[in-house]
N, C-alpha and C positions, 0 to 999 in steps of 0.2 A: 319719298325715300332719299336719304342723303347718299352721296357717292363715295364717301370716305369715312372709315371708322377704325378705331384701334382693334376692336374685337367684333366679330359677327358670330352670334350664337344661332345655330340652325335647329329648329324644333321647338314648337310651342306647347309641349307637354309639361308635366310637373318637373322634369329634370332641366329642361331648357329654361323655364322661368326661374327656377331656383338658382341656376348658375348665373343668369343675368342679374337677379336680385343681389346675390352675394358679391359679384363683381362691382356693381354700382355701390354697394355698401363699403367696399374697400377703396372707393374713389375712382374706379375705372368706369366713368360714366359715358365715355365716347364709345358706345356700343350699340349694335343693332340686333334685335331678335327677329328672325325670319321664320314664318310658318306658312307652309304651302296651302293650308286650309284655314281653320279658325283655331283659336287657343283652346286647348283641351279637346281636340277632335280626333286624336289617334287612340293609342292604348289607354290614355287617361280617361277616355269616355266611359269605359266599362268597368273601371276599378270598383271593388267593393268598399274601399275606404278604411279597412282595418289597419291599425298601426300598433305594433308592439315593440318594446325595447329588446325583446329576446331574439337571439340569432345564433348561428353556428360558429361565429368567431367573435373575438373581442372587438375587432375593428368595426364589423357590422353592427354590433351592439352600440358602440359609440356613435356611429352614424344615426341610428334609430333614436337613441336617447336625445341627441341634439335636435332631431327632426320634431320630436314631440314637444320639446321646450320651445322651439321656434313657432310651431303652429299654435301652441297654447298662448304664447306671448302676443300673437297676432289675432287672437280671438277666433281661431278657426278649428278648435279641437274640443271634442267631447270626452272628458276623462271618466268613462264608465268602468274602466279597469278591464282586465282580461284573465281568463283561466286557461292554462295549458294542462291537459290531462295526461295521465299515464294509465292506459287501458291494458297494460301488460307489465309484468315484472321487468322485462327487458327495457321497456320505455321508461320505467321509473329510474332505472340505473342511468339511462341516458340523461334524464332530467337532472339527476344528481351531479353528473359530470358537467352539464351546462351551467348549473347553479354555481359550481366552483369557478368556472370561467367568468361568470357575471360578477361574482364578488371581487374578482381580480381587478375590475375597473370601477369598483365602488357601488355597484347596484345592490340595493337592499331587497334581497329575495331569498325565500326559504321554501323547502318542500313542505306542503301541508297535507294533512291526512284526508282520506275520502270524506270523513264526517265534516271536516272544516270546509272542504270544497262544496259539499251539498248545503251548508249553511249560507254560502255566498250565492249559490244557484240551486235552489231547492228542486227545480224541475229535473235535475239529473237522475238517471237511473244508477243505483249503486252497483249494478252487476259489472264485474270485471273492471272495477275502479280501484286502482292501487295507490293513488296519490295525485298531486297536482302542484303547480306553482300559481301564485296569484300576484299580479302586478297592478296595483291600484292606479298608477299613472298612465297605463295604456288606455286605448279607446278607439274612436273612429272619427272620421271627418267626412265632409261633403267633397268628393273629388273635383267636381266641376267648379264649385265655389272657391275651393282652395287654389286651384290652378289659375283661374281668372283673377282671383284676388291678388295673388303674388305677381302676376303680370302687370296689374295696375300699380302695385308698389314699385316694381322695377321701372315702370314708365315715369312714375312720379319722381324718381331719383335721377332721371335723365336718359334712360334707355329708350331708344326708338323701337316701337313694336310694330312690325309690318306683317299683316296677314294676307292670305290668298296670293302668295308670291312664292313660287317654287324655285329653288336653286337648280340651275342646269349645268354648271361647271365650276370647278375650283381651279384658280390660277396659281401656278407655281413659278418661281423665278428659275433661271438657269442653275442656280445653286441649290435648288430643291426647297426653297422657302416659300411659305404662303404669301401671295401678293394680292389676292383678291378673290371675289366670287362673282359669278355671272348669274343673274336671275331673270325670270320672265319680265321683270320690270326695269331691268338695267343692271349695271355693274357697280360693285362697291369695292374700292381698294381697302385692304386691311392687312394687319400684321398677324392676326390670330383668327382661326376658325374653330368653333366648337361643334362637334357632331353629336347632337342630342336628339337624333331623329327616330329613336325607337326602332320600330320594325324596318325602317328604311335605312338604318345605319350602314349596312354593307353597301348599298347602292351609292350613298353619299361618299363613303370612304373610297370606293372604286374611282370616283372622280379625281381623287388625289393619288391614284395608283396604289392604294392600300387594300388589304384583304381582311375582313372581319368575319369570323365564322359563327354568326348568329343564325338561328333557325326559328321561324315562327311555329309555335306549337299551340294547339287549341287549349283554351282554359274555359271551363263552363261553371256558371253558378245559377242557382235556382231561387226563385222567390216563393215562399210558402205563406199562405194566408193564415191569419191568427185562428187558432182553434178556440171556439167559445168555451169559456171557463178556464182556459189555459193560456190566456194572453200574456205576452212578455211585456214588462214595464219598460219605459224608455231608458231606465237606469241599468238594464240587464248588461252584465259584462260580456265582452266578446269572448267567444269560446273556440278553442283549438283542441282537436282530438286527433293527434297524428296517427295513432293505431287504426282509427276508423277513417283516416285519410281526408278529414273534413275540417273546415273552419266555418264559423257562423257569427252573425250579429243580428240584433233586433232591428226590425223595420215595421212600423205600423202595427205593432203587437204580434206580428209573425216573425219570420226569420229570412234572411238571405244566407244561403248555404253554398259554399264552393269547396273545391278540393282538388286532389291530384290523382288522376286515373292511372291504373297500372299499365295501360297500353295507350299512351298519349299519341295524338295524331299530329304529324307535321304538315306544313303547307309551304308552297312557294320557295322551295329550297334554292332556286336559282334567282330569287329576288322578288320582293313584294311589289305588285303593281302600284304605280304612283296614285292611281285613282281609287285605290281601296279605301282610303280614309278611315273612319271609325265604324264602318258598317258592320253590323253583327253578321255572323255566318249561320247557316242552318244548324240548329242544335241536334245532338245525338243522344237521345234518352237512354239507349242501350248502354252507351259508354258511361253515362252518369248514374245508372241504376245502382251500381255497387256503392257509390258515395251516398246515395239516398238511404240505402239499407244501413250503412254505418251511422247515419244521422239518427235513424229510428232506433237503432240499438241503444244509443245514448239518451235519446229523448223519445220514449216509446209512444207517447200520445200524439206525436207528429204523424203517425200512421193515418190519422183522421184529417190531416191538413190538406187543404186544396192547393194545387199548384197554380200559381199565378202565371209564371213564365219561366222558361229555361233559356238562358242566353249563352251563346258560344262566341268567343272572340279570341284571336291569336295574341300571344305575347312573344316577345323576343327573348330567346334563351341562348346560352352558350353551352359548349360541351361539358363544362364543369359547373354550370349553374351559378356562376359568379359574374359580377359586372365586368365590363371592359372599360378601363379608365386610363386616361393619359395619352402621351404622345407615342409615335412609332417612327422608326427610321424611314427616311425617304420623303418626308413632308414636314419640315420643321415649321412649327407654328400651328399644326393641325392637331387638335385635341379631341379625344373620344370620350364619350359618356354614354355607352350603348350596352345592349344585351343585359338589361337589368335583372332578368330572370326572376321576376315577381318580387324584387325588393321594393318596388313601387313607392308609394308615398312615405313608407317608413324610412327608406334609404335616401329619399330625394333631398331632404334638408341637409343632412350631414354630407352627402356626396356633392351637393351644390356648393356648400362652403369649402370643402376640400378642393374641388376643381378650381374654384375662384382663386384660392390661395396658391395653388400649384401654378396657375397661369401667371399670377402676379410675381411670385418669387422664384419660379422655375424649379421648385422642390415641393413634394407633397409633405403636408404637416403630420401625416399619420402613416403607419405601416400599410402600404397598399401592394406589397409584393404579389399577393395572391390575385390581385385584380388588374395587374399591369396589362396594357394592350398588346405588349410584345410576347405574351406567354404562349400564343398559339402558332404564330409564324406560318410557314408553308406546310406544316405538318397536318393542318386541318383544311387544306385547300380543296380537298375532295368533298364536294357538298353532300354526297350520299353518306360518306363516312361521318362527317361532322353532324349530320342530321340524326343518324342512328345513335351516336354517342350522346347527343343532346336529349333525345327521347328517353334513353335509359336514365340519364341524370334526373330528368323531370319525374320519372317513375319513382325515384328515391327521394323526392323533395320532402315528403312526410314519412315515407317508409324507412324504417331503421336500416342503416348500412353498418354492419359490424366490421371490426378491424381486419378480419381475414376474408371478407367478401371480395369477389373479383368482378370486374366488368365482364358482361357476357355477350352484349350485342356488338355487331360489326367486327367480329373476330373470325379467323385471323386476318390481320391487316398488314403487319410487317413481320418478316421472319429473318433470322440471321442465315448466313451461308451454311452453317453447320446444323441447321434446324433438323434436317433429315436424320442426322446422326444421333441427336439427343432424343428424337422420336424412337429410334431403335433401342435406346437404353431405358425406355419406360418413363420418359419425362412427364411431369405434371406441370402444366404451364399456367403462369399468371400473366397479367397484361400490364405493361407500363408504357404510356405515351404511344400506344398503338403497336408496340413490339410484343411478340410472344417471347416470354422469358421463363426459364426453368425455375420453378419454386423448389422442387425436390424431385428425386427419382424414386421410382418403384420398380426395381429390376425384376424382369420376368413378367411384368404386367403391361398391358397395352398403354401407350401414351394417351393423354387426355388433356383437355383444357379445364382447369378448375372453374367452378361456377356455383350453381345453386347448391351443390352438395356441401359447400363450406358454410352455408348459412346455419346449418344445424348446430354449429358450435357456438354461435352467438358471441357473448363476451368471454367465453371460457378458453382455456388453452387447448388447441386442436391436437388430435392424435398424431398428425404428421410431424410434430416437434421431435418425436423419437427418431424419425428418419433424418431430420436436420442434425440431431446429436451425432448420429452415426457418420454423416458426411463431414461434420466438423472434425471428428476424431480421425477420420481417414486423411483429411487434409493436413492435420497437425502432425500425425505420426508417419504418414507415407508421402503421397504426392497427389496433387489435383490439378486439373486444367479447367479454367473458367472461361466461358464465352462472354466477353464484354463488348460485343459488336454494337450493342444498342447505345453505348455511352456516346455522348455528343462530342464531336470533333470539329474544331474551328481553326482554319488556317489564317494567320495574320502575316502578311508579307509586305515588303517595301521599306523605303527609307523612314517612313513614319511609324513602322510597326513598334519598335522599341519605345519611342516617346509616348505613343498612345497607351501601350500596356503599362508602362511605368506610371503614367498619370492615374490609371484606374486601380492599380494593385497596391497592397500594403507591404509587399516584399520587393526586394531588389531583384529585377530580372536581368540585369546586365551581367550575365555570367557567360562562361565560354560555351561555344556550340556543343550540344550534347547534354547540357545541364537541364535538369528538371526541377522546378520550384513549385511547392505547394503554397497557395496564396489565396487571398480573398479580394474581390472587388468591393470598394467602399464608396458610399455616397458622401456628399459634402459634410454631413453631420457625423461621419464615422460609422454609420450603420452598414451592416454587411448586405451586399446585393448579390454576391455570388461566391461560391466556395469551389475551387477548381485547382487543376494542376496545369502548369505551362512549361513546355519544353522548347528550348531554343535549338532549332534544327540547323540554322545557319546564321550568318551575321544579321540579315534582315528577314528572317523567316522563323516564325513561332507557331507551335501547335498548342491550342487550348483544349483540354479534356475536361468535360463536365458531365453531370448526371443526365440520364435519359430524359427525365422530366423537366430539365432546366435549360436545354439547348436553345430554345427559341428566346427565352428571356435573356440569357447570357449573350447570345448573338445580337439581339436588339440593343442591349446595354452598350456593347462595344461600338456598334454602328452609330448609335445616337451621340457618341462622344467624339466622333470624327468631326472636327470643326473646319469651317472654311479657312483656308490659309495654312492648314496643317501640311506637313510633308506628305507626299503620296503614300497611300496605304490601301491594300486590298484585303477585305475581310470576307471569308467565304466558308459556308457550312460544307464540310467534307465528310459528314457522318456516314453517308451511304457509299463513299469511295473506298472505305477501309473496313475490313473485318478486324476483330481484335480478340486474341486468345491470350 
């Protein structure tokens, strides 16, 4: 193992090897890939290998589309296609919304009828089948072969791949910049470290003084033996049936079936043991039974199928079930690609390419605002709270979440100083970034937290809109008092405060003390990174006001742009210091 490299990528799963491969492809071949065990020995060990272009956002769709193109070009992909079913009218509407997003990035996809879906996969039951989408370029791959194959390609381009070597420390300079890593086999001086360690992401980040709120949550899949007379051919499309909470693909004439349980189980919220490796955990058939029942509803003959095995393995999820990507303040040169939340092999190619470009150019090539590593901050430092929010998010991984649904678990977590008064007035609370916030009032009725009751309205306009109309009219025609305590508040002080904020903002902030300016923070491409109000309280003292859900991202954006050699500046989150009416 060499003792100096430009980049050290830590983690030999599909994300680590993809990042190393794409860095080498960009000419950054002075790099080392470190793995504490063997390549593909962690989460990658148990992946089912399904890959689809479809996702909940256009950026994720672009990642997945590229991944399929990459794996296909390398001869690692089986284009058997995929069907995503709508087993309810509500799911059909969600598919229609998603198809519109997909067309926005040039994907050729349409809603097909139940009859058309059954022509593609005749084994389907027509019961409660309302439509589907078919993606012929989707398919599956061999997880182990793909991961080890990409590691070989990275090695062939100059990357040194070192296995059975665990990192024990991250070295930072006095200026907070990455300077090296310490391993069980010695030290490596480096400029950049990439944290692609999956389940162990939080433990590695902690070595650099950073906090990542990922939680290991069990994921189970079952292998079913082929039913004589109903064998699936090798060309069978992958199948996803979100209403029944399951996905499946053909294997040896039978099926591998996985899904998302309504009461997922978390593990090791204080950190995954280093020795865990890729070991399977004891399966829980009682938890999986609902998923098997959903499978049989869609493919009734599987009631006769023999179970070969049920496998349980944890995956690393975040509280919003989106990946954690990019840098964080406090450790310049430390890059995160963790908490993939079952984006798996589908996301790995596109995210690997993005991360490599980001490291080389210091700018992401795509819109990754929803995935930035700064978005959680200290607000999810409580592991119990983070785990509960993560579990609820996993519950909704396939289950529809309607526009007016509210988070229900881990509540209440934060309340404003006037919470007791709004309770007395009959408040109905929603939740935003952990805060209990009033959605509307029902005078004369007991206060409550909105939750399951709002699911009944689905995609339709809820009846509480009438209360909102009345409150709007009262505000317009009389007077109203709003509790804005949950809004984010950031103090920026010192001789470097004005130059720093001027650098970030698209408005001139050099106004007299007492002036408030509505502005945006822009990136180097002119893209909007934050939308906020900045008040100059004194010559070298500014207060930044931002939305409740954006405080951590905006705080991180400010801190990451404090450069060595800048005039002294203090950046501090004061959200909890001040109530606001």
